[in-house]
C-alpha positions in Angstrom: 52.8 12.6 9.2 53.3 14.1 12.7 52.7 13.3 16.3 50.9 16.7 16.7 48.5 18.6 14.5 50.2 21.1 12.1 47.1 23.3 11.5 43.5 23.3 10.2 42.5 20.2 8.2 45.0 17.9 9.7 43.4 14.6 10.9 44.3 11.8 13.2 44.3 8.2 11.8 43.8 5.0 13.8 47.6 4.8 14.4 47.3 8.0 16.5 49.4 9.9 14.0 48.4 13.3 12.4 48.2 13.5 8.6 47.9 16.6 6.2 44.5 17.3 4.6 45.6 16.1 1.2 46.1 12.6 2.5 42.6 12.4 4.1 40.5 9.4 2.9 37.6 10.2 0.7 34.3 10.4 2.5 31.8 7.6 1.8 28.9 9.3 0.1 25.4 8.4 1.3 22.9 7.8 -1.4 20.5 10.6 -1.9 16.9 9.6 -1.2 14.4 11.0 -3.6 11.0 12.0 -2.3 8.3 9.5 -3.1 5.5 10.6 -5.4 1.9 10.5 -4.2 -0.6 8.1 -5.8 -1.3 7.8 -8.6 2.1 7.2 -10.1 3.0 8.5 -13.5 3.2 6.1 -16.4 5.0 2.8 -15.7 5.7 1.0 -12.5 7.5 2.6 -9.6 10.9 1.4 -8.4 10.8 -1.3 -5.8 11.8 1.2 -3.1 8.7 3.2 -3.8 6.4 0.2 -3.5 7.2 0.2 0.2 5.4 3.6 0.6 2.1 3.4 2.3 -0.3 5.9 0.9 -3.4 7.1 2.8 -5.8 4.2 3.0 -9.4 4.0 4.3 -9.5 3.5 8.1 -10.5 0.2 9.5 -13.7 1.7 10.7 -14.4 2.9 7.1 -13.7 -0.6 5.8 -16.0 -2.2 8.3 -18.7 0.4 7.5 -18.3 -0.4 3.8 -18.6 -4.1 4.5 -21.9 -3.6 6.5 -23.3 -1.2 3.9 -22.4 -3.7 1.1 -24.3 -6.4 3.0 -27.3 -4.1 3.4 -27.3 -3.1 -0.3 -27.1 -6.8 -1.4 -30.1 -7.6 0.7 -32.2 -4.5 -0.4 -31.5 -5.0 -4.1 -32.2 -8.7 -3.9 -28.7 -9.5 -5.1 -29.4 -9.0 -8.8 -29.6 -5.2 -8.5 -26.3 -5.1 -6.6 -24.6 -7.4 -9.3 -25.8 -5.1 -12.1 -24.7 -1.9 -10.2 -21.4 -3.6 -9.4 -20.7 -4.6 -13.0 -21.3 -1.1 -14.2 -18.9 0.6 -11.7 -16.3 -2.2 -11.2 -14.0 -0.7 -13.9 -13.7 2.4 -11.7 -12.3 0.3 -8.9 -15.5 0.5 -6.9 -18.4 -1.5 -5.5 -21.8 0.1 -4.8 -20.9 0.7 -1.1 -17.4 2.0 -2.0 -19.1 4.4 -4.5 -21.5 5.7 -1.8 -18.7 6.1 0.8 -16.1 7.6 -1.6 -13.6 4.7 -1.6 -11.9 3.1 -4.5 -9.6 0.1 -5.0 -6.1 0.7 -6.4 -3.3 -1.6 -7.3 -0.8 -1.9 -4.5 2.3 -1.8 -6.7 1.3 1.1 -9.1 -1.4 3.0 -7.3 -3.6 2.8 -10.5 -7.3 2.2 -10.2 -8.1 -1.6 -10.3 -9.9 -2.4 -13.5 -12.9 -4.6 -14.1 -10.9 -7.8 -14.5 -9.0 -7.3 -11.2 -12.2 -6.3 -9.4 -14.3 -9.2 -10.7 -12.0 -12.1 -11.3 -9.2 -11.7 -8.9 -10.8 -9.7 -6.1 -14.3 -11.0 -6.4 -13.9 -14.7 -7.4 -10.4 -15.8 -6.4 -10.1 -13.7 -3.2 -13.7 -14.4 -2.4 -13.1 -18.1 -2.7 -10.0 -17.9 -0.3 -12.0 -15.7 2.1 -15.0 -18.1 2.0 -12.7 -20.8 3.4 -10.5 -18.8 5.7 -13.1 -16.7 7.4 -15.2 -19.6 8.8 -12.0 -21.4 9.9 -11.1 -18.3 11.9 -14.6 -17.9 13.3 -14.9 -14.5 11.5 -11.9 -13.0 13.0 -10.3 -12.3 9.6 -13.2 -9.9 8.9 -11.4 -7.5 11.3 -8.0 -7.8 9.6 -7.8 -4.1 8.7 -7.8 -3.3 12.4 -4.4 -5.0 12.9 -2.8 -4.7 9.4 -0.5 -1.7 9.2 -1.9 -0.8 5.7 -5.6 -1.5 6.7 -5.8 -4.3 4.1 -8.1 -7.2 4.5 -7.8 -10.7 3.1 -9.3 -9.7 -0.3 -6.7 -6.9 -0.6 -3.8 -9.2 0.2 -4.8 -11.9 -2.3 -5.5 -9.5 -5.1 -2.6 -7.1 -4.5 -4.8 -4.1 -3.9 -5.7 -1.6 -1.3 -8.6 0.7 -0.6 -8.0 4.5 -0.7 -10.3 7.5 -0.4 -11.6 8.7 -3.9 
């Protein structure tokens, strides 16, 4: 300890005294941040820190276009044609409009393609039920949710834990 530096490596402590390099406190090591993998993730679930990553999602305009195209396809195929088509491709995380536009639905936590059960039961029926109540209450404003949501998710996505990405 000294009142003046005695050479390279000497350091001043909070008491305004100089100390030799061998008495220097050990530096606090910052945790190393690993780069996040792109979707789809390898086998298993990603660590919680990686769930925060926001992969490329379909734009709000793409989401709106898919909604309008879906409505047109339901009308043109008299509903039954759309239902059959949707049942055939639901296991690929798609609806007829998403297939045409090159979109697919993936699980938010793993990035894996949503399967038939998630597409039909959770996204179709459960989320559809929630949306059928919430959308009229908000006078249709919730249909435009992807325009203000930072991950371009709509109400169906939030309820079912999914997001829509380019195929």
